[in-house]
N, C-alpha and C positions, 0 to 999 in steps of 0.2 A: 613184759617183764624184762628188766635190764640189770646187768651187773655193772656197776659204775667202776671207773679206774681205781677208786680208793677202797673197793670191796663192798660198798653199800649196794642195796638192791633198790632199783627204781621201778615204780609201777606206772604204766601209762594206760589210762582208761578214761576216755572222754565221756563215758556214761556216768561215772561216779568220780568226782575229783575232791580231794580233801587232804587234810593233814592228820597225822596220828600224834596225839599228845604224848609227852614223855611218860606219864603215869600209865596210859593205855599201852604204850609200846613195851614198857617193863612188864606189865601184866601179861601181854601176849608172849613175851620171851618165856615167862614162867609157864604159861599154858603150853607152848610148844615143847619146852623141856619136859614138862610133866607128861605130855602125850608120848614122848619117846620112851619114858621109863615106866609108864602106867601108874603114875602117882595121882590117883583120882582126887584125893583131898586137896592137893595143890591146884589141880584143875578147877575144882569148885571154888576155891578162894580166888584164883586168878579171874575167873568169870565174874565173881562179885566185884573185884577191883575195877574191872572195865565197865561195870555198871550193868552187867547182864542179869543180875539178880540182887536182892537185898544183901547188904553187908551183915545182917543179923540172921541170915538163912541157916537152916539146919544143915551144916556142912557134912556131917556124917551121912545123913540120908541122901543128900545131893551126890556125894561121892559114890555111894552104893548104886544109885541110879545111873551115874555116868559109867561105872564099871560094867553094869549089866548091859547098857547100850553098846559099849565098846566090844563086849563079848559077842553080841549079836552081829555087830558090824564085821568083826573078824571072821565070823562063821558064814558070811555071805558067800553064796555059791556064784562064782564068776568064771568065765572062760574067755580066752583070747581067740578071736576068729580071724583067720587070715584068708583073704580071697584074692583072686585075680582081678586087677583093675585095668580094663582095656583103655581107659582114658590116660593112663600113665605110660603108654607105649609098650614096647616089647618088655616082657618080664616084669611088668608093673604089678605091684601088689598093694593091697589095702588091708589095714588091720583095725579091728574094733574090739571093745570089751563088752561082753554080754553078761548080764546078771539076772538072777531069778527075781522077776518083778513082784511076786507074792512076798518074798522075803523083804524086798525094798519097801513095799507097802506096810508090812508089819513094823519094820524099823521106823518108818516115818510116823506111824501111829504111836509107837513107844516114845519117840522124840517129842511129839505133841504132848503126851502125858507127862513127861519130865518137865517140859516147859510150863504146863499148867500147875503141877505140884509145887514148883519152886519159883514161880513168878518170873520166868526168864523173859527178858526183852533185850535185844541187841542194839547197842549204839551204832550210829551210821558209820563211824570210822572202823568198827569191827567188821561190818559188812564189806567195806572196801578191802580190808585185809583178807578175809575169808574168801571172797570172790577171786582174788588173785591167787591164793593158795590152791583153790580148786582148779583154776586154769593150769597152774604149774603142775599139779598132780596129774591132770589129764594128759598133758603133753609128755610128762615123764613116763607115764605108763605105756604110752605109744612108742616113744623114741628110745627109752632105756628101761624096759620092764624089770631088769635085774637090780636097778638102782633103788636103794632104801634111804631116802634123803634124811629121815628123822633119826636113823641109826648111823649115819655116816660121820665119822670123827672129823672129817675135813670141813664140815658145815658148822659155822659159828652162828647161832641164832641170836646172839646178843647184838644190840645196837653198837655201832662204832663208839669207842670210848667208855662203854659201860663196864661195870665190874662183873665178875662171875656170879655174884649173889643175885637172886631173882628179884628181891625187893617185895615179894609177896610172902606174907606170913603163912607158912605151911602148918603151923600147930595152933 
């Protein structure tokens, strides 16, 4: 993950290489913005725009399922475990995040149910983007656990040159 001199973010991953189309990028902007404010209807519509589900999906039901899943995710029990790391020399420490695996399993089953009910399928370019976000989230939690990227006013989720409007119909 690189921040380029002009402010764009560059992803380097030789396992998955591709381009994100302008339509998909705009929908991802809307998805990220809706995640930050808990706007589940816009999330559902953004997912439809990127091709994750049908454009004629029941967006109200989909939004309710997304909200329920999000609530479960937010209530996930986790803890930061800091241990001595002898391989890091004197005063070396290692940190990891542990979660309740039973809760994770229930959430994954809930996610499968949501996918089945709404016919969710993710395009390849969405997988590229999500994979990079998960890497970024993992390193942020370890290196700057107090940082809340989605709530940080300094972070601009829009593509360079795009307007503030999401381009995804929220109503």
